[in-house]
C-alpha positions as CSV (number, residue, x, y, z in Angstrom):
1,M,119.6,98.3,99.8
2,I,116.2,97.0,98.8
3,R,113.9,99.3,96.9
4,N,110.2,98.8,97.4
5,T,108.4,97.7,94.2
6,F,104.7,97.9,94.8
7,G,104.6,94.7,96.7
8,E,105.5,92.4,93.8
9,S,109.3,92.0,94.1
10,S,112.1,94.0,95.6
11,R,115.2,95.2,93.7
12,V,118.5,94.7,95.5
13,F,120.8,97.5,94.3
14,N,124.1,95.8,95.0
15,A,123.1,93.3,92.3
16,R,124.1,96.1,89.8
17,P,121.9,95.3,86.8
18,S,122.4,97.8,84.0
19,L,118.7,97.8,83.0
20,V,115.7,97.0,85.2
21,I,112.4,96.6,83.5
22,G,109.1,96.5,85.3
23,T,110.3,97.3,88.8
24,R,107.9,99.3,91.1
25,R,109.2,101.7,93.6
26,F,106.1,102.7,95.6
27,T,103.9,100.5,97.7
28,S,100.7,99.2,96.0
29,G,98.7,101.5,98.3
30,Y,100.9,104.6,97.8
31,F,98.0,106.9,98.6
32,R,98.1,105.8,102.2
33,I,99.5,107.8,105.1
34,T,103.1,106.7,105.9
35,A,106.0,106.6,108.3
36,S,104.5,108.3,111.3
37,P,100.7,108.1,110.7
38,F,99.8,109.7,114.1
39,A,102.1,112.7,113.6
40,Y,100.9,113.1,110.0
41,L,97.2,113.0,111.0
42,I,97.9,115.7,113.6
43,V,99.5,117.9,110.9
44,V,96.6,117.3,108.5
45,A,94.1,118.2,111.3
46,I,96.0,121.4,112.1
47,F,95.9,122.5,108.4
48,A,92.4,121.2,107.7
49,V,91.0,124.8,107.6
50,P,89.2,125.7,104.4
51,A,91.7,126.9,101.9
52,L,89.3,128.7,99.6
53,A,90.2,132.1,100.9
54,Q,93.9,131.6,100.1
55,T,95.2,133.0,96.8
56,P,97.7,130.9,94.9
57,Q,100.3,133.7,95.5
58,A,99.8,133.4,99.3
59,I,99.9,129.6,99.1
60,E,103.2,129.8,97.2
61,R,104.7,132.0,99.9
62,E,103.6,129.6,102.6
63,L,105.1,126.6,100.8
64,V,108.3,128.4,100.1
65,N,108.7,129.3,103.7
66,H,108.4,125.6,104.7
67,V,111.0,124.6,102.2
68,K,113.4,127.3,103.5
69,A,112.8,126.1,107.0
70,I,113.6,122.5,106.0
71,K,116.9,123.7,104.6
72,K,117.6,125.8,107.7
73,Y,117.0,123.0,110.2
74,A,119.0,120.6,108.0
75,R,122.1,122.8,108.6
76,E,121.7,122.7,112.3
77,N,123.1,119.6,114.0
78,T,120.9,119.4,117.2
79,P,118.2,117.1,118.4
80,D,115.7,120.0,118.4
81,A,116.6,120.8,114.8
82,A,116.0,117.2,113.8
83,T,112.5,117.3,115.3
84,S,111.8,120.6,113.6
85,L,113.1,119.2,110.3
86,D,110.6,116.3,110.5
87,S,107.8,118.7,111.4
88,E,108.5,121.0,108.5
89,N,108.6,118.1,106.1
90,D,105.2,116.8,107.4
91,A,103.8,120.3,107.2
92,L,104.9,120.8,103.6
93,K,103.5,117.5,102.6
94,A,100.2,118.2,104.4
95,K,99.8,121.6,102.8
96,L,100.6,120.4,99.3
97,V,97.9,117.7,99.7
98,K,95.4,120.2,101.1
99,Y,96.0,123.1,98.6
100,G,96.5,120.6,95.8
101,R,92.8,120.0,95.7
102,L,92.2,123.5,94.4
103,A,91.9,124.0,90.6
104,S,93.6,127.4,90.9
105,V,96.7,125.7,92.4
106,L,96.9,123.2,89.6
107,K,96.8,126.1,87.1
108,Y,99.3,128.3,89.0
109,P,102.9,128.2,87.6
110,F,104.7,128.4,91.0
111,N,107.7,130.2,89.6
112,E,109.2,130.9,93.0
113,L,108.5,127.4,94.4
114,K,110.2,125.9,91.4
115,K,113.4,127.6,92.5
116,Q,113.2,125.5,95.8
117,I,111.7,122.1,94.8
118,Y,110.9,120.2,91.7
119,V,107.5,120.9,90.1
120,A,106.8,118.8,87.0
121,T,103.6,119.5,85.0
122,S,102.1,117.7,82.0
123,K,101.6,119.6,78.7
124,D,97.8,119.5,79.1
125,G,98.1,121.0,82.6
126,K,96.0,118.1,84.2
127,F,98.8,116.3,86.0
128,R,101.5,117.6,88.3
129,I,104.1,116.1,90.6
130,Y,105.8,118.0,93.5
131,S,109.1,116.6,94.7
132,W,111.5,117.7,97.3
133,D,114.6,116.6,99.2
134,T,113.7,116.1,102.8
135,E,117.3,116.9,103.8
136,T,117.2,113.9,106.2
137,G,119.9,111.9,104.4
138,G,123.6,112.2,103.6
139,T,125.1,111.1,100.3
140,M,121.9,109.2,99.9
141,H,119.1,111.8,99.4
142,F,115.5,111.1,100.6
143,F,112.6,112.6,98.6
144,E,108.9,113.1,99.0
145,N,106.3,113.4,96.3
146,V,102.8,114.7,96.1
147,F,100.7,114.0,93.0
148,Q,98.0,116.4,91.8
149,F,95.6,115.7,89.0
150,Q,92.3,116.8,87.4
151,G,89.8,114.0,87.3
152,A,86.4,113.5,85.8
153,G,84.1,116.5,85.9
154,G,87.1,118.8,86.3
155,K,87.5,118.1,90.1
156,V,91.1,118.3,91.3
157,F,92.7,115.7,93.6
158,S,96.0,115.4,95.4
159,K,97.7,112.4,97.0
160,A,101.0,111.9,98.8
161,A,103.2,109.1,97.7
162,V,104.1,106.4,100.2
163,L,107.5,104.9,100.2
164,D,108.9,101.8,101.9
165,E,111.1,102.7,104.8
166,A,114.2,101.5,102.9
167,D,113.3,103.5,99.8
168,A,115.0,106.9,99.3
169,G,112.5,107.9,96.7
170,G,113.4,110.3,93.9
171,F,112.4,113.5,92.2
172,Y,110.3,113.9,89.0
173,S,112.0,116.3,86.6
174,D,109.5,116.0,83.7
175,I,106.1,114.7,82.7
176,F,105.6,113.8,79.0
177,Q,102.4,112.6,77.4
178,V,101.0,110.7,74.5
179,R,97.5,110.3,73.2
180,S,95.5,107.0,73.5
181,A,91.9,106.0,72.9
182,N,91.4,106.0,76.7
183,G,92.8,109.4,77.3
184,P,96.4,110.8,77.8
185,V,99.2,108.5,79.0
186,Y,101.7,110.4,81.1
187,I,105.4,109.5,81.2
188,G,107.2,110.5,84.4
189,R,111.0,110.8,84.4
190,M,112.3,110.2,87.9
191,T,115.8,110.3,89.4
192,S,117.1,108.9,92.7
193,I,120.4,109.9,94.3
194,L,121.7,106.8,96.1
195,A,125.2,107.9,96.8
196,T,127.7,110.5,95.5
197,S,128.2,108.7,92.2
198,D,125.4,106.1,92.3
199,F,122.3,107.5,90.6
200,Y,119.1,105.8,89.4
201,E,116.6,107.0,86.7
202,E,113.4,105.5,85.5
203,V,110.5,106.3,83.2
204,C,107.1,105.3,84.5
205,L,103.5,105.5,83.2
206,F,100.4,107.1,84.6
207,R,96.8,107.6,83.5
208,I,93.9,109.5,85.1
209,S,90.9,107.2,85.3
210,G,87.8,109.0,86.5
211,T,88.7,110.2,89.9
212,K,91.8,108.0,90.3
213,L,95.4,108.1,89.3
214,D,96.4,104.8,87.7
215,N,100.1,104.2,88.5
216,Q,100.0,100.6,87.4
217,L,99.6,101.2,83.7
218,R,101.4,98.4,81.9
219,L,102.1,99.6,78.4
220,F,105.8,98.9,77.9
221,K,105.9,95.8,75.6
222,T,109.0,93.9,76.6
223,K,110.3,90.3,76.4
224,A,109.4,89.9,80.0
225,G,105.8,91.0,79.4
226,M,103.9,94.2,79.7
227,Q,105.5,96.5,82.2
228,N,104.8,99.9,83.9
229,R,108.3,101.3,84.1
230,I,111.9,100.9,83.0
231,G,114.8,101.9,85.3
232,Y,118.6,102.0,85.2
233,E,121.3,102.6,87.7
234,Y,124.2,104.6,86.5
235,D,127.5,106.3,87.5
236,F,126.9,110.0,87.8
237,F,130.6,110.7,87.0
238,S,130.1,109.1,83.6
239,V,127.9,112.1,82.7
240,V,129.1,114.8,85.1
241,D,130.5,116.9,82.3
242,R,127.0,117.4,80.8
243,K,125.8,121.0,81.3
244,D,122.1,120.3,82.1
245,R,121.1,120.1,85.8
246,P,119.5,118.0,86.8
247,I,120.9,115.6,84.4
248,R,118.2,114.0,82.3
249,L,119.2,110.7,80.5
250,A,115.9,109.4,79.0
251,R,114.5,111.5,76.2
252,F,111.1,111.9,74.6
253,D,110.5,112.6,70.9
254,E,107.1,114.2,70.8
255,K,106.8,114.1,67.0
256,T,107.1,110.3,66.9
257,S,105.8,109.5,70.4
258,T,109.1,107.7,71.2
259,I,110.8,107.2,74.5
260,L,114.6,106.9,74.2
261,I,116.2,104.9,77.0
262,P,119.9,105.3,77.5
263,V,122.1,102.2,77.2
264,V,124.1,101.8,80.4
265,I,127.0,99.4,80.5
266,A,127.9,97.7,83.7
267,D,131.6,97.9,84.8
268,K,132.7,94.2,85.1
269,A,135.9,95.3,87.0
270,S,133.9,96.7,89.9
271,D,130.6,96.4,91.7
272,G,129.9,100.1,90.9
273,P,127.0,101.5,88.8
274,G,127.2,101.4,85.1
275,R,128.6,103.8,82.6
276,V,126.1,105.8,80.4
277,T,126.8,105.6,76.7
278,N,125.5,107.7,73.8
279,R,123.3,104.9,72.5
280,F,119.6,104.5,73.2
281,I,116.9,101.8,73.3
282,K,113.7,103.2,71.6
283,Y,110.1,102.5,72.6
284,R,107.5,104.0,70.3
285,F,103.9,104.4,71.2
286,D,101.6,102.9,68.6
287,G,98.3,104.1,70.2
288,K,98.0,101.1,72.5
289,S,101.5,100.3,73.9
290,F,105.1,101.3,73.7
291,V,106.8,98.9,71.3
292,L,110.6,98.3,71.2
293,Q,112.0,99.6,67.9
294,K,114.7,97.5,66.1
């Protein structure tokens, strides 16, 4: 399977590298409308009613109802259910984009919605990522993402991620942040479920620049040059005994502004994903870039 990498190069997963540096998983224009543009535009038009009258509590109930409908239709194995499933996914995405432009929504904790989907928010409250399983896959899970952020002047923006058709996407479990002279640098931890035992995790960098979200921030200083992200495929069963769910491999030390990347060892005897060890590769932020620690 080929993962989209922002138009620069594609990662072939059956190559089984233990560590992938600098791969890009979304298209370079990831704020475009995707997949079925006509259907998505219809959904956007339907829900393009001013949202100012809606309270965050009412919005949360509306979003939760769409997620429950997605799960309901996913359990029904009929052509009509498949159509309804696609419609509910489109509706959820459209409403997250629409409501995501409200400052009150960015500030709202969404405690009930968090029980249904992944809602990762930065420590300063200015950046959030909504992720959910579309329930359209099997052992490979397909995810959607909507990005929400507060730009210059306090205005709030929201954008839907665009994935290549062959890319299953992933969910963001956490957003960390460090300080820089040009504003906060956000570190997203994202997980993909490629098969029952075949998982992929990456840490990637973002920065809010004016009214834009910069997703091509190259601050990882590696032997291959400055990179935006570091990813690693791994065998889920090598960490299945860990109690935390979802399993989070990469760590962040806030006191030292250091990202700890797990060492994953490829299994030479098979073509399967690598085994996660207890060792880490450390990248420390020095105010300008993340530097490998020896």
